[in-house]
PDB file of N, CA, C and O in Angstrom:
ATOM      1  N   MET A   1     -10.867   3.141  35.056  1.00  0.00           N
ATOM      2  CA  MET A   1     -10.003   2.054  34.672  1.00  0.00           C
ATOM      3  C   MET A   1      -8.593   2.576  34.401  1.00  0.00           C
ATOM      4  O   MET A   1      -7.639   2.149  35.052  1.00  0.00           O
ATOM      5  N   PHE A   2      -8.454   3.498  33.443  1.00  0.00           N
ATOM      6  CA  PHE A   2      -7.155   4.086  33.139  1.00  0.00           C
ATOM      7  C   PHE A   2      -7.129   5.504  33.670  1.00  0.00           C
ATOM      8  O   PHE A   2      -8.129   6.219  33.597  1.00  0.00           O
ATOM      9  N   GLN A   3      -6.003   5.906  34.196  1.00  0.00           N
ATOM     10  CA  GLN A   3      -5.849   7.283  34.628  1.00  0.00           C
ATOM     11  C   GLN A   3      -4.950   7.961  33.609  1.00  0.00           C
ATOM     12  O   GLN A   3      -3.730   7.798  33.627  1.00  0.00           O
ATOM     13  N   LEU A   4      -5.563   8.711  32.735  1.00  0.00           N
ATOM     14  CA  LEU A   4      -4.814   9.383  31.686  1.00  0.00           C
ATOM     15  C   LEU A   4      -5.390  10.758  31.454  1.00  0.00           C
ATOM     16  O   LEU A   4      -6.503  11.072  31.877  1.00  0.00           O
ATOM     17  N   GLN A   5      -4.606  11.571  30.772  1.00  0.00           N
ATOM     18  CA  GLN A   5      -5.056  12.905  30.407  1.00  0.00           C
ATOM     19  C   GLN A   5      -5.016  13.026  28.893  1.00  0.00           C
ATOM     20  O   GLN A   5      -4.101  12.524  28.240  1.00  0.00           O
ATOM     21  N   VAL A   6      -6.016  13.695  28.348  1.00  0.00           N
ATOM     22  CA  VAL A   6      -6.073  13.956  26.916  1.00  0.00           C
ATOM     23  C   VAL A   6      -5.447  15.324  26.680  1.00  0.00           C
ATOM     24  O   VAL A   6      -5.853  16.319  27.281  1.00  0.00           O
ATOM     25  N   ILE A   7      -4.456  15.359  25.800  1.00  0.00           N
ATOM     26  CA  ILE A   7      -3.731  16.590  25.499  1.00  0.00           C
ATOM     27  C   ILE A   7      -4.059  16.976  24.067  1.00  0.00           C
ATOM     28  O   ILE A   7      -4.011  16.136  23.168  1.00  0.00           O
ATOM     29  N   GLY A   8      -4.394  18.246  23.850  1.00  0.00           N
ATOM     30  CA  GLY A   8      -4.741  18.682  22.504  1.00  0.00           C
ATOM     31  C   GLY A   8      -4.604  20.177  22.332  1.00  0.00           C
ATOM     32  O   GLY A   8      -4.239  20.901  23.259  1.00  0.00           O
ATOM     33  N   SER A   9      -4.897  20.611  21.156  1.00  0.00           N
ATOM     34  CA  SER A   9      -4.795  22.020  20.792  1.00  0.00           C
ATOM     35  C   SER A   9      -5.848  22.853  21.511  1.00  0.00           C
ATOM     36  O   SER A   9      -7.018  22.475  21.576  1.00  0.00           O
ATOM     37  N   GLY A  10      -5.422  23.985  22.046  1.00  0.00           N
ATOM     38  CA  GLY A  10      -6.366  24.916  22.655  1.00  0.00           C
ATOM     39  C   GLY A  10      -7.372  25.438  21.651  1.00  0.00           C
ATOM     40  O   GLY A  10      -8.492  25.793  22.019  1.00  0.00           O
ATOM     41  N   THR A  11      -6.984  25.488  20.384  1.00  0.00           N
ATOM     42  CA  THR A  11      -7.885  25.928  19.324  1.00  0.00           C
ATOM     43  C   THR A  11      -9.080  24.988  19.194  1.00  0.00           C
ATOM     44  O   THR A  11     -10.169  25.408  18.802  1.00  0.00           O
ATOM     45  N   ASP A  12      -8.870  23.725  19.522  1.00  0.00           N
ATOM     46  CA  ASP A  12      -9.916  22.709  19.361  1.00  0.00           C
ATOM     47  C   ASP A  12     -10.715  22.432  20.624  1.00  0.00           C
ATOM     48  O   ASP A  12     -11.526  21.506  20.641  1.00  0.00           O
ATOM     49  N   LYS A  13     -10.507  23.210  21.683  1.00  0.00           N
ATOM     50  CA  LYS A  13     -11.158  22.880  22.955  1.00  0.00           C
ATOM     51  C   LYS A  13     -12.675  22.891  22.880  1.00  0.00           C
ATOM     52  O   LYS A  13     -13.330  22.175  23.637  1.00  0.00           O
ATOM     53  N   GLU A  14     -13.249  23.683  21.987  1.00  0.00           N
ATOM     54  CA  GLU A  14     -14.709  23.734  21.863  1.00  0.00           C
ATOM     55  C   GLU A  14     -15.261  22.598  21.016  1.00  0.00           C
ATOM     56  O   GLU A  14     -16.401  22.178  21.218  1.00  0.00           O
ATOM     57  N   ARG A  15     -14.481  22.097  20.079  1.00  0.00           N
ATOM     58  CA  ARG A  15     -15.030  21.070  19.194  1.00  0.00           C
ATOM     59  C   ARG A  15     -14.578  19.655  19.512  1.00  0.00           C
ATOM     60  O   ARG A  15     -15.117  18.699  18.956  1.00  0.00           O
ATOM     61  N   ILE A  16     -13.590  19.501  20.404  1.00  0.00           N
ATOM     62  CA  ILE A  16     -13.174  18.164  20.823  1.00  0.00           C
ATOM     63  C   ILE A  16     -13.380  18.061  22.328  1.00  0.00           C
ATOM     64  O   ILE A  16     -12.540  18.524  23.100  1.00  0.00           O
ATOM     65  N   PRO A  17     -14.482  17.463  22.752  1.00  0.00           N
ATOM     66  CA  PRO A  17     -14.737  17.355  24.186  1.00  0.00           C
ATOM     67  C   PRO A  17     -13.743  16.399  24.846  1.00  0.00           C
ATOM     68  O   PRO A  17     -13.298  15.424  24.242  1.00  0.00           O
ATOM     69  N   GLY A  18     -13.416  16.697  26.071  1.00  0.00           N
ATOM     70  CA  GLY A  18     -12.564  15.789  26.830  1.00  0.00           C
ATOM     71  C   GLY A  18     -11.093  16.132  26.836  1.00  0.00           C
ATOM     72  O   GLY A  18     -10.304  15.408  27.444  1.00  0.00           O
ATOM     73  N   ILE A  19     -10.688  17.222  26.173  1.00  0.00           N
ATOM     74  CA  ILE A  19      -9.285  17.619  26.244  1.00  0.00           C
ATOM     75  C   ILE A  19      -9.037  18.172  27.642  1.00  0.00           C
ATOM     76  O   ILE A  19      -9.686  19.127  28.068  1.00  0.00           O
ATOM     77  N   ASP A  20      -8.093  17.564  28.350  1.00  0.00           N
ATOM     78  CA  ASP A  20      -7.773  17.982  29.712  1.00  0.00           C
ATOM     79  C   ASP A  20      -6.705  19.073  29.746  1.00  0.00           C
ATOM     80  O   ASP A  20      -6.759  19.982  30.574  1.00  0.00           O
ATOM     81  N   ILE A  21      -5.744  18.975  28.846  1.00  0.00           N
ATOM     82  CA  ILE A  21      -4.652  19.944  28.790  1.00  0.00           C
ATOM     83  C   ILE A  21      -4.662  20.577  27.410  1.00  0.00           C
ATOM     84  O   ILE A  21      -4.508  19.889  26.401  1.00  0.00           O
ATOM     85  N   HIS A  22      -4.845  21.900  27.368  1.00  0.00           N
ATOM     86  CA  HIS A  22      -4.903  22.630  26.098  1.00  0.00           C
ATOM     87  C   HIS A  22      -3.542  23.255  25.811  1.00  0.00           C
ATOM     88  O   HIS A  22      -3.022  24.021  26.623  1.00  0.00           O
ATOM     89  N   LEU A  23      -2.973  22.931  24.665  1.00  0.00           N
ATOM     90  CA  LEU A  23      -1.655  23.429  24.293  1.00  0.00           C
ATOM     91  C   LEU A  23      -1.752  24.416  23.140  1.00  0.00           C
ATOM     92  O   LEU A  23      -2.657  24.346  22.308  1.00  0.00           O
ATOM     93  N   SER A  24      -0.794  25.339  23.114  1.00  0.00           N
ATOM     94  CA  SER A  24      -0.727  26.350  22.057  1.00  0.00           C
ATOM     95  C   SER A  24       0.712  26.476  21.577  1.00  0.00           C
ATOM     96  O   SER A  24       1.643  26.001  22.228  1.00  0.00           O
ATOM     97  N   ASP A  25       0.877  27.116  20.442  1.00  0.00           N
ATOM     98  CA  ASP A  25       2.194  27.329  19.854  1.00  0.00           C
ATOM     99  C   ASP A  25       3.153  27.924  20.884  1.00  0.00           C
ATOM    100  O   ASP A  25       2.824  28.897  21.562  1.00  0.00           O
ATOM    101  N   GLY A  26       4.327  27.334  20.993  1.00  0.00           N
ATOM    102  CA  GLY A  26       5.342  27.832  21.911  1.00  0.00           C
ATOM    103  C   GLY A  26       5.314  27.204  23.290  1.00  0.00           C
ATOM    104  O   GLY A  26       6.263  27.365  24.058  1.00  0.00           O
ATOM    105  N   ASP A  27       4.242  26.487  23.623  1.00  0.00           N
ATOM    106  CA  ASP A  27       4.186  25.821  24.924  1.00  0.00           C
ATOM    107  C   ASP A  27       5.260  24.738  24.998  1.00  0.00           C
ATOM    108  O   ASP A  27       5.636  24.143  23.987  1.00  0.00           O
ATOM    109  N   LYS A  28       5.743  24.497  26.211  1.00  0.00           N
ATOM    110  CA  LYS A  28       6.702  23.420  26.457  1.00  0.00           C
ATOM    111  C   LYS A  28       6.155  22.568  27.588  1.00  0.00           C
ATOM    112  O   LYS A  28       5.577  23.089  28.542  1.00  0.00           O
ATOM    113  N   TRP A  29       6.336  21.263  27.482  1.00  0.00           N
ATOM    114  CA  TRP A  29       5.882  20.350  28.523  1.00  0.00           C
ATOM    115  C   TRP A  29       6.765  19.117  28.516  1.00  0.00           C
ATOM    116  O   TRP A  29       7.588  18.937  27.618  1.00  0.00           O
ATOM    117  N   MET A  30       6.594  18.280  29.506  1.00  0.00           N
ATOM    118  CA  MET A  30       7.396  17.066  29.625  1.00  0.00           C
ATOM    119  C   MET A  30       6.526  15.848  29.321  1.00  0.00           C
ATOM    120  O   MET A  30       5.392  15.746  29.790  1.00  0.00           O
ATOM    121  N   PHE A  31       7.071  14.937  28.537  1.00  0.00           N
ATOM    122  CA  PHE A  31       6.392  13.688  28.209  1.00  0.00           C
ATOM    123  C   PHE A  31       7.390  12.551  28.408  1.00  0.00           C
ATOM    124  O   PHE A  31       8.409  12.484  27.720  1.00  0.00           O
ATOM    125  N   ALA A  32       7.098  11.673  29.335  1.00  0.00           N
ATOM    126  CA  ALA A  32       7.955  10.508  29.610  1.00  0.00           C
ATOM    127  C   ALA A  32       9.414  10.920  29.803  1.00  0.00           C
ATOM    128  O   ALA A  32      10.327  10.240  29.336  1.00  0.00           O
ATOM    129  N   GLY A  33       9.621  12.039  30.496  1.00  0.00           N
ATOM    130  CA  GLY A  33      10.973  12.513  30.773  1.00  0.00           C
ATOM    131  C   GLY A  33      11.634  13.281  29.649  1.00  0.00           C
ATOM    132  O   GLY A  33      12.819  13.602  29.735  1.00  0.00           O
ATOM    133  N   HIS A  34      10.895  13.581  28.597  1.00  0.00           N
ATOM    134  CA  HIS A  34      11.440  14.300  27.444  1.00  0.00           C
ATOM    135  C   HIS A  34      10.757  15.656  27.308  1.00  0.00           C
ATOM    136  O   HIS A  34       9.534  15.755  27.409  1.00  0.00           O
ATOM    137  N   GLU A  35      11.552  16.697  27.077  1.00  0.00           N
ATOM    138  CA  GLU A  35      10.974  18.017  26.828  1.00  0.00           C
ATOM    139  C   GLU A  35      10.324  18.028  25.445  1.00  0.00           C
ATOM    140  O   GLU A  35      10.878  17.509  24.477  1.00  0.00           O
ATOM    141  N   VAL A  36       9.145  18.626  25.377  1.00  0.00           N
ATOM    142  CA  VAL A  36       8.394  18.700  24.124  1.00  0.00           C
ATOM    143  C   VAL A  36       8.031  20.153  23.866  1.00  0.00           C
ATOM    144  O   VAL A  36       7.551  20.845  24.764  1.00  0.00           O
ATOM    145  N   HIS A  37       8.260  20.619  22.641  1.00  0.00           N
ATOM    146  CA  HIS A  37       7.867  21.964  22.228  1.00  0.00           C
ATOM    147  C   HIS A  37       6.670  21.841  21.294  1.00  0.00           C
ATOM    148  O   HIS A  37       6.660  21.001  20.394  1.00  0.00           O
ATOM    149  N   VAL A  38       5.670  22.673  21.508  1.00  0.00           N
ATOM    150  CA  VAL A  38       4.458  22.654  20.689  1.00  0.00           C
ATOM    151  C   VAL A  38       4.620  23.641  19.540  1.00  0.00           C
ATOM    152  O   VAL A  38       5.010  24.790  19.744  1.00  0.00           O
ATOM    153  N   ILE A  39       4.318  23.180  18.338  1.00  0.00           N
ATOM    154  CA  ILE A  39       4.388  24.016  17.139  1.00  0.00           C
ATOM    155  C   ILE A  39       3.011  24.037  16.491  1.00  0.00           C
ATOM    156  O   ILE A  39       2.451  22.990  16.168  1.00  0.00           O
ATOM    157  N   ASP A  40       2.478  25.222  16.307  1.00  0.00           N
ATOM    158  CA  ASP A  40       1.189  25.405  15.645  1.00  0.00           C
ATOM    159  C   ASP A  40       1.379  25.115  14.164  1.00  0.00           C
ATOM    160  O   ASP A  40       2.166  25.791  13.503  1.00  0.00           O
ATOM    161  N   THR A  41       0.668  24.117  13.629  1.00  0.00           N
ATOM    162  CA  THR A  41       0.802  23.738  12.219  1.00  0.00           C
ATOM    163  C   THR A  41      -0.572  23.631  11.555  1.00  0.00           C
ATOM    164  O   THR A  41      -0.952  22.555  11.093  1.00  0.00           O
ATOM    165  N   PRO A  42      -1.325  24.748  11.506  1.00  0.00           N
ATOM    166  CA  PRO A  42      -2.636  24.695  10.862  1.00  0.00           C
ATOM    167  C   PRO A  42      -2.496  24.442   9.368  1.00  0.00           C
ATOM    168  O   PRO A  42      -1.438  24.662   8.780  1.00  0.00           O
ATOM    169  N   GLY A  43      -3.550  23.990   8.786  1.00  0.00           N
ATOM    170  CA  GLY A  43      -3.563  23.702   7.349  1.00  0.00           C
ATOM    171  C   GLY A  43      -4.401  22.466   7.110  1.00  0.00           C
ATOM    172  O   GLY A  43      -5.424  22.527   6.427  1.00  0.00           O
ATOM    173  N   HIS A  44      -3.974  21.342   7.670  1.00  0.00           N
ATOM    174  CA  HIS A  44      -4.776  20.117   7.570  1.00  0.00           C
ATOM    175  C   HIS A  44      -6.085  20.334   8.323  1.00  0.00           C
ATOM    176  O   HIS A  44      -7.165  20.036   7.814  1.00  0.00           O
ATOM    177  N   THR A  45      -5.971  20.856   9.540  1.00  0.00           N
ATOM    178  CA  THR A  45      -7.112  21.367  10.299  1.00  0.00           C
ATOM    179  C   THR A  45      -6.666  22.659  10.968  1.00  0.00           C
ATOM    180  O   THR A  45      -5.465  22.892  11.110  1.00  0.00           O
ATOM    181  N   ARG A  46      -7.600  23.497  11.380  1.00  0.00           N
ATOM    182  CA  ARG A  46      -7.254  24.778  12.014  1.00  0.00           C
ATOM    183  C   ARG A  46      -6.482  24.591  13.309  1.00  0.00           C
ATOM    184  O   ARG A  46      -5.618  25.403  13.639  1.00  0.00           O
ATOM    185  N   GLY A  47      -6.780  23.540  14.038  1.00  0.00           N
ATOM    186  CA  GLY A  47      -6.162  23.346  15.333  1.00  0.00           C
ATOM    187  C   GLY A  47      -4.991  22.381  15.359  1.00  0.00           C
ATOM    188  O   GLY A  47      -4.536  21.987  16.433  1.00  0.00           O
ATOM    189  N   HIS A  48      -4.499  21.998  14.193  1.00  0.00           N
ATOM    190  CA  HIS A  48      -3.424  20.999  14.144  1.00  0.00           C
ATOM    191  C   HIS A  48      -2.162  21.529  14.816  1.00  0.00           C
ATOM    192  O   HIS A  48      -1.735  22.653  14.554  1.00  0.00           O
ATOM    193  N   ILE A  49      -1.569  20.715  15.682  1.00  0.00           N
ATOM    194  CA  ILE A  49      -0.298  21.046  16.312  1.00  0.00           C
ATOM    195  C   ILE A  49       0.661  19.885  16.123  1.00  0.00           C
ATOM    196  O   ILE A  49       0.248  18.743  15.923  1.00  0.00           O
ATOM    197  N   SER A  50       1.952  20.195  16.189  1.00  0.00           N
ATOM    198  CA  SER A  50       2.996  19.174  16.108  1.00  0.00           C
ATOM    199  C   SER A  50       3.835  19.247  17.371  1.00  0.00           C
ATOM    200  O   SER A  50       3.886  20.282  18.035  1.00  0.00           O
ATOM    201  N   PHE A  51       4.491  18.147  17.697  1.00  0.00           N
ATOM    202  CA  PHE A  51       5.319  18.074  18.896  1.00  0.00           C
ATOM    203  C   PHE A  51       6.775  17.856  18.496  1.00  0.00           C
ATOM    204  O   PHE A  51       7.114  16.868  17.845  1.00  0.00           O
ATOM    205  N   TYR A  52       7.629  18.797  18.897  1.00  0.00           N
ATOM    206  CA  TYR A  52       9.062  18.719  18.599  1.00  0.00           C
ATOM    207  C   TYR A  52       9.811  18.290  19.854  1.00  0.00           C
ATOM    208  O   TYR A  52       9.632  18.870  20.925  1.00  0.00           O
ATOM    209  N   PHE A  53      10.650  17.272  19.713  1.00  0.00           N
ATOM    210  CA  PHE A  53      11.472  16.758  20.801  1.00  0.00           C
ATOM    211  C   PHE A  53      12.912  17.217  20.566  1.00  0.00           C
ATOM    212  O   PHE A  53      13.648  16.559  19.831  1.00  0.00           O
ATOM    213  N   PRO A  54      13.334  18.342  21.180  1.00  0.00           N
ATOM    214  CA  PRO A  54      14.658  18.889  20.895  1.00  0.00           C
ATOM    215  C   PRO A  54      15.801  17.973  21.323  1.00  0.00           C
ATOM    216  O   PRO A  54      16.877  18.024  20.727  1.00  0.00           O
ATOM    217  N   GLY A  55      15.596  17.145  22.331  1.00  0.00           N
ATOM    218  CA  GLY A  55      16.658  16.249  22.787  1.00  0.00           C
ATOM    219  C   GLY A  55      17.102  15.262  21.725  1.00  0.00           C
ATOM    220  O   GLY A  55      18.269  14.874  21.678  1.00  0.00           O
ATOM    221  N   SER A  56      16.175  14.856  20.876  1.00  0.00           N
ATOM    222  CA  SER A  56      16.502  13.893  19.817  1.00  0.00           C
ATOM    223  C   SER A  56      16.404  14.505  18.427  1.00  0.00           C
ATOM    224  O   SER A  56      16.730  13.853  17.435  1.00  0.00           O
ATOM    225  N   GLY A  57      15.954  15.760  18.351  1.00  0.00           N
ATOM    226  CA  GLY A  57      15.817  16.411  17.046  1.00  0.00           C
ATOM    227  C   GLY A  57      14.717  15.813  16.194  1.00  0.00           C
ATOM    228  O   GLY A  57      14.797  15.846  14.966  1.00  0.00           O
ATOM    229  N   THR A  58      13.681  15.261  16.834  1.00  0.00           N
ATOM    230  CA  THR A  58      12.583  14.647  16.084  1.00  0.00           C
ATOM    231  C   THR A  58      11.293  15.433  16.284  1.00  0.00           C
ATOM    232  O   THR A  58      11.128  16.171  17.255  1.00  0.00           O
ATOM    233  N   ILE A  59      10.386  15.246  15.328  1.00  0.00           N
ATOM    234  CA  ILE A  59       9.086  15.908  15.407  1.00  0.00           C
ATOM    235  C   ILE A  59       7.994  14.879  15.150  1.00  0.00           C
ATOM    236  O   ILE A  59       8.118  14.025  14.273  1.00  0.00           O
ATOM    237  N   PHE A  60       6.925  14.975  15.928  1.00  0.00           N
ATOM    238  CA  PHE A  60       5.743  14.141  15.722  1.00  0.00           C
ATOM    239  C   PHE A  60       4.673  15.042  15.139  1.00  0.00           C
ATOM    240  O   PHE A  60       4.157  15.927  15.822  1.00  0.00           O
ATOM    241  N   THR A  61       4.340  14.820  13.886  1.00  0.00           N
ATOM    242  CA  THR A  61       3.369  15.676  13.211  1.00  0.00           C
ATOM    243  C   THR A  61       1.948  15.157  13.349  1.00  0.00           C
ATOM    244  O   THR A  61       0.992  15.911  13.168  1.00  0.00           O
ATOM    245  N   GLY A  62       1.798  13.881  13.666  1.00  0.00           N
ATOM    246  CA  GLY A  62       0.463  13.303  13.746  1.00  0.00           C
ATOM    247  C   GLY A  62      -0.183  13.179  12.383  1.00  0.00           C
ATOM    248  O   GLY A  62      -1.393  12.977  12.281  1.00  0.00           O
ATOM    249  N   ASP A  63       0.609  13.297  11.344  1.00  0.00           N
ATOM    250  CA  ASP A  63       0.098  13.270   9.981  1.00  0.00           C
ATOM    251  C   ASP A  63       1.238  12.842   9.070  1.00  0.00           C
ATOM    252  O   ASP A  63       2.350  12.589   9.533  1.00  0.00           O
ATOM    253  N   THR A  64       0.966  12.765   7.807  1.00  0.00           N
ATOM    254  CA  THR A  64       1.978  12.428   6.826  1.00  0.00           C
ATOM    255  C   THR A  64       2.579  13.696   6.258  1.00  0.00           C
ATOM    256  O   THR A  64       1.861  14.645   5.942  1.00  0.00           O
ATOM    257  N   LEU A  65       3.899  13.714   6.130  1.00  0.00           N
ATOM    258  CA  LEU A  65       4.571  14.831   5.472  1.00  0.00           C
ATOM    259  C   LEU A  65       4.810  14.441   4.023  1.00  0.00           C
ATOM    260  O   LEU A  65       5.405  13.399   3.744  1.00  0.00           O
ATOM    261  N   PHE A  66       4.350  15.269   3.108  1.00  0.00           N
ATOM    262  CA  PHE A  66       4.486  14.993   1.687  1.00  0.00           C
ATOM    263  C   PHE A  66       5.632  15.804   1.101  1.00  0.00           C
ATOM    264  O   PHE A  66       5.874  16.936   1.520  1.00  0.00           O
ATOM    265  N   SER A  67       6.327  15.238   0.149  1.00  0.00           N
ATOM    266  CA  SER A  67       7.364  15.965  -0.576  1.00  0.00           C
ATOM    267  C   SER A  67       6.715  16.673  -1.759  1.00  0.00           C
ATOM    268  O   SER A  67       6.105  16.030  -2.613  1.00  0.00           O
ATOM    269  N   LEU A  68       6.847  17.989  -1.810  1.00  0.00           N
ATOM    270  CA  LEU A  68       6.321  18.820  -2.902  1.00  0.00           C
ATOM    271  C   LEU A  68       4.799  18.762  -3.004  1.00  0.00           C
ATOM    272  O   LEU A  68       4.242  18.952  -4.085  1.00  0.00           O
ATOM    273  N   SER A  69       4.125  18.501  -1.885  1.00  0.00           N
ATOM    274  CA  SER A  69       2.670  18.444  -1.883  1.00  0.00           C
ATOM    275  C   SER A  69       2.170  18.738  -0.477  1.00  0.00           C
ATOM    276  O   SER A  69       2.903  18.578   0.500  1.00  0.00           O
ATOM    277  N   CYS A  70       0.929  19.164  -0.383  1.00  0.00           N
ATOM    278  CA  CYS A  70       0.359  19.435   0.940  1.00  0.00           C
ATOM    279  C   CYS A  70      -0.666  18.376   1.336  1.00  0.00           C
ATOM    280  O   CYS A  70      -1.258  18.481   2.411  1.00  0.00           O
ATOM    281  N   GLY A  71      -0.893  17.371   0.513  1.00  0.00           N
ATOM    282  CA  GLY A  71      -1.874  16.352   0.859  1.00  0.00           C
ATOM    283  C   GLY A  71      -3.291  16.899   0.793  1.00  0.00           C
ATOM    284  O   GLY A  71      -3.570  17.823   0.029  1.00  0.00           O
ATOM    285  N   LYS A  72      -4.172  16.340   1.581  1.00  0.00           N
ATOM    286  CA  LYS A  72      -5.575  16.769   1.582  1.00  0.00           C
ATOM    287  C   LYS A  72      -5.807  17.769   2.702  1.00  0.00           C
ATOM    288  O   LYS A  72      -5.421  17.533   3.847  1.00  0.00           O
ATOM    289  N   LEU A  73      -6.433  18.874   2.370  1.00  0.00           N
ATOM    290  CA  LEU A  73      -6.761  19.901   3.351  1.00  0.00           C
ATOM    291  C   LEU A  73      -8.241  19.824   3.674  1.00  0.00           C
ATOM    292  O   LEU A  73      -9.082  19.810   2.776  1.00  0.00           O
ATOM    293  N   PHE A  74      -8.555  19.775   4.960  1.00  0.00           N
ATOM    294  CA  PHE A  74      -9.948  19.730   5.380  1.00  0.00           C
ATOM    295  C   PHE A  74     -10.473  21.114   5.717  1.00  0.00           C
ATOM    296  O   PHE A  74     -11.629  21.421   5.425  1.00  0.00           O
ATOM    297  N   GLU A  75      -9.644  21.959   6.329  1.00  0.00           N
ATOM    298  CA  GLU A  75     -10.109  23.266   6.776  1.00  0.00           C
ATOM    299  C   GLU A  75      -9.186  24.407   6.366  1.00  0.00           C
ATOM    300  O   GLU A  75      -9.631  25.551   6.274  1.00  0.00           O
ATOM    301  N   GLY A  76      -7.941  24.127   6.123  1.00  0.00           N
ATOM    302  CA  GLY A  76      -6.976  25.187   5.860  1.00  0.00           C
ATOM    303  C   GLY A  76      -6.732  25.413   4.382  1.00  0.00           C
ATOM    304  O   GLY A  76      -7.474  24.942   3.520  1.00  0.00           O
ATOM    305  N   SER A  77      -5.666  26.151   4.123  1.00  0.00           N
ATOM    306  CA  SER A  77      -5.280  26.447   2.745  1.00  0.00           C
ATOM    307  C   SER A  77      -3.818  26.060   2.550  1.00  0.00           C
ATOM    308  O   SER A  77      -3.091  25.915   3.533  1.00  0.00           O
ATOM    309  N   PRO A  78      -3.369  25.889   1.305  1.00  0.00           N
ATOM    310  CA  PRO A  78      -1.962  25.560   1.062  1.00  0.00           C
ATOM    311  C   PRO A  78      -1.001  26.598   1.644  1.00  0.00           C
ATOM    312  O   PRO A  78       0.119  26.258   2.025  1.00  0.00           O
ATOM    313  N   GLU A  79      -1.426  27.851   1.716  1.00  0.00           N
ATOM    314  CA  GLU A  79      -0.563  28.896   2.257  1.00  0.00           C
ATOM    315  C   GLU A  79      -0.264  28.673   3.737  1.00  0.00           C
ATOM    316  O   GLU A  79       0.797  29.064   4.225  1.00  0.00           O
ATOM    317  N   GLN A  80      -1.198  28.045   4.450  1.00  0.00           N
ATOM    318  CA  GLN A  80      -0.977  27.805   5.875  1.00  0.00           C
ATOM    319  C   GLN A  80       0.087  26.765   6.065  1.00  0.00           C
ATOM    320  O   GLN A  80       0.419  26.422   7.200  1.00  0.00           O
TER     321      GLN A  80
END
């Protein structure tokens, strides 16, 4: 029905079935004509990654950023 690709962390390739493109820290790729830089951001989960869009100076964390707090950690530690 839909022709799409699932993009995710290479760290999670064993525990999340169906990831078509595995990304790691420092990888760069194009999304809808925009360059995207992958940033490894473990802590919430071991395989958590964020996407930085240098053209607009924005970042997609896929999570909530807390001021002076780390929120809830499922697998990582505050140091991460």
